[in-house]
C-alpha positions in Angstrom: 8.2 -22.9 -10.7 11.7 -22.3 -12.1 14.3 -20.7 -9.9 16.8 -18.1 -11.2 19.9 -16.7 -9.6 19.3 -13.3 -11.3 18.0 -10.4 -9.2 14.9 -8.5 -10.3 14.8 -4.9 -11.4 12.3 -3.1 -9.2 11.0 0.4 -9.7 9.3 2.1 -6.7 7.3 5.3 -7.3 7.4 7.3 -4.1 9.8 7.5 -1.2 7.7 8.2 1.9 7.6 5.6 4.6 5.9 3.1 2.3 8.4 3.7 -0.6 11.5 3.6 1.5 10.4 0.5 3.4 9.8 -1.2 0.1 13.2 -0.2 -1.2 14.9 -1.5 1.9 13.0 -4.8 2.0 13.5 -5.7 -1.6 17.1 -4.5 -1.5 17.8 -6.8 1.3 16.4 -9.6 -0.9 19.2 -8.9 -3.3 17.2 -7.1 -6.0 18.2 -4.0 -7.9 15.9 -1.2 -6.7 15.3 2.3 -8.0 13.0 4.7 -6.1 11.5 7.8 -7.7 9.9 10.2 -5.2 8.0 13.2 -6.5 9.8 15.7 -4.3 13.2 16.3 -2.8 14.0 14.1 0.1 14.2 16.8 2.8 13.3 16.4 6.4 9.5 16.4 7.0 8.4 19.3 9.0 5.8 18.7 11.7 4.2 21.3 13.9 1.2 21.5 16.0 -6.7 22.6 22.4 -12.9 22.9 26.2 -14.0 20.3 27.5 -13.0 18.1 30.4 -10.6 15.3 30.0 -12.5 12.5 28.2 -10.2 9.7 29.4 -6.6 9.2 30.3 -5.2 5.8 29.6 -2.0 4.1 30.8 -1.4 0.9 28.8 1.0 -0.9 31.1 -1.8 -3.1 32.6 -3.0 -4.4 29.3 0.1 -4.7 27.2 0.5 -8.4 28.1 -2.6 -9.1 26.1 -1.1 -7.8 22.8 0.5 -9.9 20.1 3.0 -7.1 19.6 4.1 -4.0 21.4 2.7 -0.6 20.5 5.5 1.9 19.8 4.8 5.6 19.3 7.3 7.0 16.8 7.8 10.5 15.6 7.1 10.4 11.8 10.1 12.6 11.0 12.5 10.5 12.9 11.2 7.3 11.3 11.5 8.8 7.8 15.0 10.1 8.6 16.0 6.6 9.9 14.7 4.9 6.7 16.5 7.2 4.2 20.1 6.2 4.8 19.2 2.5 5.0 17.3 2.7 1.7 20.4 4.3 0.1 22.5 1.3 1.1 20.6 -1.0 -1.2 18.7 1.3 -3.7 19.2 4.2 -6.0 17.0 7.2 -5.5 16.1 9.9 -8.1 14.2 12.9 -6.6 11.7 15.3 -8.2 10.2 12.7 -10.5 6.8 13.6 -11.9 5.3 10.7 -13.8 3.5 11.6 -17.0 3.0 8.1 -18.6 2.7 4.6 -17.3 3.1 1.5 -19.6 2.1 -1.9 -18.1 2.1 -3.9 -21.3 4.4 -6.9 -21.5 6.7 -8.2 -18.9 8.6 -5.0 -18.4 6.5 -2.1 -17.1 7.8 1.4 -17.5 7.2 5.0 -16.5 8.0 8.2 -18.3 8.8 11.4 -16.4 8.0 15.0 -17.4 11.7 15.6 -18.2 11.7 12.7 -20.8 13.4 10.1 -18.7 12.1 6.6 -18.9 12.5 3.8 -16.3 11.8 0.1 -17.0 11.7 -2.7 -14.5 10.5 -6.3 -13.9 8.3 -5.0 -11.1 6.6 -1.6 -10.8 5.3 -0.7 -7.3 3.2 2.4 -6.6 3.9 3.9 -3.2 3.4 7.6 -3.9 0.6 8.3 -1.4 -2.9 9.5 -1.3 -2.8 11.6 -4.5 -1.0 8.9 -6.5 0.2 9.4 -10.0 -0.2 5.8 -11.0 -3.2 4.5 -9.1 -5.6 4.7 -12.1 -3.0 3.0 -14.4 -2.8 -0.1 -12.2 -6.4 -0.1 -10.9 -8.6 1.6 -13.6 -11.9 3.1 -12.5 -10.7 3.4 -8.9 -12.7 5.6 -6.6 -11.2 9.0 -5.9 -10.2 10.1 -2.4 -12.8 12.4 -0.8 -12.6 14.7 2.2 -14.3 13.5 5.4 -15.0 16.9 6.8 -12.1 17.2 9.2 -8.8 18.9 9.2 -5.9 18.2 11.5 -3.5 20.7 13.1 -0.2 19.2 14.5 2.3 20.6 16.9 5.3 19.2 18.7 6.0 20.5 22.2 9.0 20.0 24.5 8.0 17.9 27.5 10.6 19.7 29.7 8.9 23.0 28.8 5.5 21.7 29.6 6.7 20.6 33.1 7.6 24.2 33.8 4.0 25.4 33.7 1.5 24.6 36.5 -1.3 24.4 34.0 0.4 21.8 31.7 2.6 19.7 34.1 -0.3 17.3 34.7 -0.3 16.4 31.0 3.3 15.0 31.2 3.6 13.9 34.9 3.4 10.3 34.0 5.3 8.6 31.1 3.8 6.6 28.3 0.4 8.2 28.5 -2.0 8.9 25.6 -4.4 11.7 26.3 -7.6 12.7 24.5 -9.9 15.6 24.9 -13.0 15.5 22.7 -16.3 17.3 23.1 -18.7 17.0 20.2 -17.3 17.3 16.7 -13.7 18.2 17.6 -10.9 16.6 19.7 -7.3 16.9 20.7 -5.0 13.9 21.2 -1.6 14.0 22.8 1.1 11.3 23.2 4.8 11.2 23.9 7.4 10.4 21.3 11.2 11.0 20.7 12.2 8.9 23.7 9.8 10.8 25.9 11.2 14.2 25.0 8.4 15.5 22.8 4.7 15.6 23.2 2.9 15.2 19.9 -0.5 17.1 19.8 -3.1 16.8 17.1 -6.2 19.0 16.9 -9.0 17.7 14.8 -11.3 20.5 13.6 -14.4 20.6 11.3 -13.2 21.4 7.8 -15.6 24.3 7.4 -13.8 26.2 10.1 -10.4 25.8 8.5 -8.9 27.9 5.6 -6.2 25.8 3.9 -5.0 25.2 0.4 -6.2 21.6 -0.2 -5.0 21.8 -3.8 -1.4 22.0 -2.7 1.0 19.3 -3.8 2.0 19.0 -0.2 0.1 16.7 2.2 0.3 19.5 4.8 0.0 23.3 4.3 0.1 26.3 6.5 -2.7 26.9 8.9 -3.6 30.0 10.8 -3.1 29.9 14.6 -6.3 31.9 15.1 -8.3 29.0 13.7 -7.2 26.9 16.7 -8.1 29.7 19.1 -11.6 29.9 17.7 -12.1 26.2 17.4 -11.3 25.5 21.1 -12.5 28.6 23.0 -13.5 26.9 26.3 -10.7 24.3 26.7 -8.8 23.8 29.9 -6.2 26.4 31.0 -3.4 24.0 30.2 -4.7 23.6 26.6 -5.0 27.4 26.4 -1.4 27.6 27.4 -0.5 25.2 24.6 -2.4 27.4 22.1 -0.7 30.5 23.3 2.7 29.0 22.8 2.0 27.9 19.2 3.8 29.5 16.3 1.9 32.0 14.1 1.7 29.4 11.3 0.9 25.8 12.1 0.8 22.9 9.7 -2.6 21.5 8.8 -3.9 18.9 6.4 -7.4 17.7 5.4 -8.4 14.2 6.2 -9.5 11.9 3.3 -11.2 8.6 2.9 -11.4 6.4 -0.1 -13.6 3.4 -1.2 -12.1 0.0 -1.7 -10.1 -0.4 -4.9 -11.2 -3.1 -7.4 -7.7 -4.4 -7.4 -4.2 -3.7 -6.0 -2.3 -5.4 -8.8 -2.1 -5.6 -12.5 0.4 -7.9 -14.3 3.8 -6.9 -13.1 2.7 -3.9 -11.0 1.1 -3.4 -7.6 0.0 -0.7 -5.2 0.8 -0.4 -1.5 0.5 2.0 1.4 -1.8 5.0 1.1 -2.1 4.5 -2.7 -4.0 1.3 -2.0 -5.7 2.0 1.3 -5.3 5.6 2.8 -5.7 5.7 6.5 -6.9 8.6 8.7 -4.7 9.1 11.8 -7.2 8.1 14.5 -5.3 4.9 15.4 -1.8 5.7 14.0 -1.8 2.6 11.7 -1.2 4.1 8.3 2.6 3.8 8.4 2.3 0.3 10.1 0.2 -1.1 7.3 2.5 0.4 4.7 5.5 -1.3 6.3 3.7 -4.6 6.4 2.8 -4.2 2.7 6.5 -3.7 1.9 7.7 -6.7 3.9 4.9 -8.9 2.4 5.9 -8.0 -1.1 9.6 -8.6 -0.4 8.8 -12.0 1.2 6.8 -13.1 -1.8 9.6 -11.9 -4.2 12.8 -13.5 -2.9 15.9 -13.5 -4.9 15.6 -16.2 -7.5 12.0 -15.3 -8.5 11.6 -15.4 -12.3 9.7 -12.6 -14.1 7.1 -15.1 -15.3 6.0 -15.8 -11.7 5.6 -12.1 -10.7 1.9 -11.6 -11.5 0.9 -14.7 -9.5 3.1 -13.6 -6.5 1.6 -10.1 -6.5 -1.9 -11.5 -6.6 -0.9 -13.6 -3.6 0.3 -10.4 -1.8 -3.2 -8.8 -2.4 -5.0 -11.9 -1.2 -2.9 -12.1 2.0 -3.0 -8.4 2.9 -6.5 -7.2 2.1 -8.5 -8.8 4.9 -6.1 -7.5 7.6 -6.0 -4.0 6.1 -9.8 -3.9 5.8 -10.1 -4.9 9.5 -7.7 -2.2 10.7 -9.4 0.4 8.4 -12.8 -0.5 9.9 -11.5 0.1 13.5 -9.8 3.3 12.4 -13.0 4.7 10.9 -14.9 3.6 13.9 -12.5 5.4 16.2 -12.6 8.5 14.0 -16.3 9.1 14.5 -17.4 12.0 16.7 -18.5 11.6 20.3 -22.1 12.5 19.3 -22.2 10.4 16.1 -25.6 8.7 15.8 -24.0 5.4 14.8 -22.8 5.0 18.4 -20.2 2.3 17.7 -17.2 4.2 18.9 -16.0 3.0 22.2 -16.7 5.4 25.0 -14.5 6.0 28.1 -16.9 3.9 30.2 -16.5 1.0 27.8 -12.7 0.9 28.0 -11.1 -2.1 29.8 -10.3 -2.0 33.5 -7.5 0.3 34.3 -8.9 3.3 32.4 -8.8 5.4 35.5 -10.8 8.6 35.8 -8.1 11.3 36.3 -10.3 13.3 38.7 -11.3 10.4 41.0 -8.8 7.6 40.2 -11.7 5.2 39.9 -11.8 2.5 37.2 -15.0 2.2 35.2 -16.7 -1.2 35.2 -15.7 -3.5 32.4 -18.1 -3.9 29.4 -20.3 -7.0 29.6 -18.8 -10.2 28.1 -21.3 -11.1 25.4 -20.8 -13.3 22.3 -20.4 -10.2 20.0 -17.7 -8.9 22.3 -15.9 -12.2 22.4 -16.0 -12.6 18.6 -14.8 -9.0 18.1 -11.9 -9.6 20.5 -11.0 -12.8 18.6 -11.1 -11.0 15.3 -9.0 -8.2 16.7 -6.3 -10.7 17.9 -6.4 -13.5 15.4 -8.2 -12.2 12.2 -11.0 -13.8 10.3 -9.3 -17.1 9.3 -8.4 -18.3 12.8 -11.6 -17.0 14.3 -13.8 -18.9 11.9 -11.7 -22.0 12.4 -12.1 -21.7 16.1 -15.8 -21.2 15.9 -16.1 -24.4 13.8 -14.1 -26.3 16.3 -16.3 -25.1 19.1 -19.4 -25.9 17.1 -18.0 -29.4 16.3 -17.3 -30.3 19.9 -20.7 -28.8 21.0 -22.5 -31.1 18.6 -20.3 -34.0 19.7 -21.1 -33.4 23.3 -24.8 -33.2 22.6 -24.7 -36.5 20.7 -22.7 -38.2 23.6 -25.1 -36.7 26.2 -28.1 -38.1 24.1 -26.6 -41.6 24.1 -26.1 -41.4 27.9 -29.7 -40.4 28.4 -30.9 -43.3 26.2 -28.7 -45.7 28.2 -30.1 -44.4 31.5 -33.7 -44.8 30.2 -33.1 -48.4 29.0 -31.4 -49.3 32.3 -34.3 -47.9 34.3 -36.8 -50.0 32.2 -34.7 -53.1 32.8 -34.7 -52.5 36.6 -38.4 -51.9 36.6 -39.0 -55.2 34.6 -36.9 -57.3 36.9 -38.7 -55.9 40.0 -42.1 -56.8 38.4 -41.0 -60.3 37.7 -39.8 -60.8 41.3 -43.2 -59.5 42.5 -45.4 -62.1 40.6 -44.7 -65.3 42.8 -45.6 -63.4 45.9 -48.9 -62.4 44.4 -49.7 -66.1 43.6 -48.8 -67.2 47.1 -51.2 -64.6 48.5 -54.2 -66.0 46.5 -53.6 -69.6 47.6 -53.5 -68.6 51.2 -56.7 -66.7 51.0 -58.4 -69.8 49.3 -57.4 -71.9 52.3 -58.9 -69.4 54.7 -62.2 -69.4 52.8 -62.4 -73.3 53.0 -61.9 -73.2 56.8 -64.6 -70.5 57.3 -67.3 -70.5 54.6 -69.2 -67.8 56.5 -66.6 -65.4 55.2 -68.2 -65.9 51.8 -71.9 -66.5 52.5 -72.3 -63.7 55.0 -74.2 -60.6 54.0 -72.5 -58.4 51.5 -71.6 -54.9 52.6 -70.8 -53.6 49.2 -72.5 -50.4 48.2 -73.2 -49.2 44.8 -75.4 -50.5 41.9 -77.3 -53.7 42.5 -75.7 -55.4 39.6 -72.3 -54.8 41.1 -73.4 -56.4 44.4 -74.7 -59.5 42.8 -71.7 -59.9 40.7 -69.5 -59.6 43.8 -71.6 -62.3 45.6 -71.5 -64.7 42.6 -67.8 -64.3 42.4 -67.3 -65.0 46.1 -69.7 -68.0 46.0 -67.8 -69.5 43.0 -64.5 -69.0 44.7 -65.8 -70.6 47.9 -67.1 -73.6 45.9 -63.8 -74.1 44.3 -62.1 -73.9 47.6 -64.5 -76.4 49.2 -63.9 -78.9 46.4 -60.2 -78.5 46.8 
């Protein structure tokens, strides 16, 4: 490969968490970055539940098992943190609606509805679920489809929750993730903003929610009465939360999407929700988008020549897809309802030790350690590559041990035969000496032979015995 000291011109479509992270990462590599979000970069607004507590989990006792810490971040604060840092190394143009994408040649370009055209060495699509350029980079891609759930979100002051007897139990301990979830609906709550805010998300069947899913915004206004009707028998503390909600909450429908045929095409690539939209059941959508951005920047260091870009973008896809697919699998698994017939969502009783029952304080027994569980844990921690390599190493040493053990058994068998043979050889002279001594006794006392035979059985056998004894005596007498 040929190195160059010239930076690349990079065009990023979108300026959410994925787009801003990409602009920052590639800007730090020294490239010239332009980002074109569809909307004005204003602060994201986020707002915000029967059943008994399903489980209450404090992660302090298991965090030492993790490869990396789990940080819970308020999305608005993360986005507001990324914006000024992106502006340090990139140029942002807002309210950019793409009408045409041209990927021919070594300089892809986009044309906006106002007639402006942007060209670059690299075009990166990071404009979210309802992307403007997904079909251009990955033709015949499957369309996102609703999964039958909507999510209401509300942020509550933890100090205010401590003032009510019905809600103080939710925030008594720090660093606690809470979930209520009977049947086909659930509420999750977790702290953010340095422990000052409790983020609550209510997941409700889509057919019970009236919202404008055709809106350009990823979230629209939702009616407070929907929440009241959806959770009529929840705990008093949850009812207090509902009562304190604003008249209009923010709500968005949850979507899924099949795997794309490709994430890259020539000098263009997709990342974040454009390539792999995540539902919020594990909070991993933003994480995967940031990892995508850093991966692309790592593979496109300053000095990369335009000729090498397609190959490097293909390498990005090859490196990222297995990990993203694994996290997507666990996210979808965790998003299934409690009464889902598939039954592969982890229940409260299957959680690791330390998942104390809030009412009794008792820990449930750990799940049985079986080979599928071990392999799943290895996949979760190391991924497919290292897990397969480890299994091959285990298989190799198992076969080696069986071969070694087989040789030991053969050696033991041969050794035992040798011992038995030596013992038989030592026994033969003693048998000869015994026969000669008996012959001498017969010569001294012939009556021992000529006396009446006491042998019972067939006559032939008696005569044969007598003849043998007489012959033996004759030989002894002659001797």
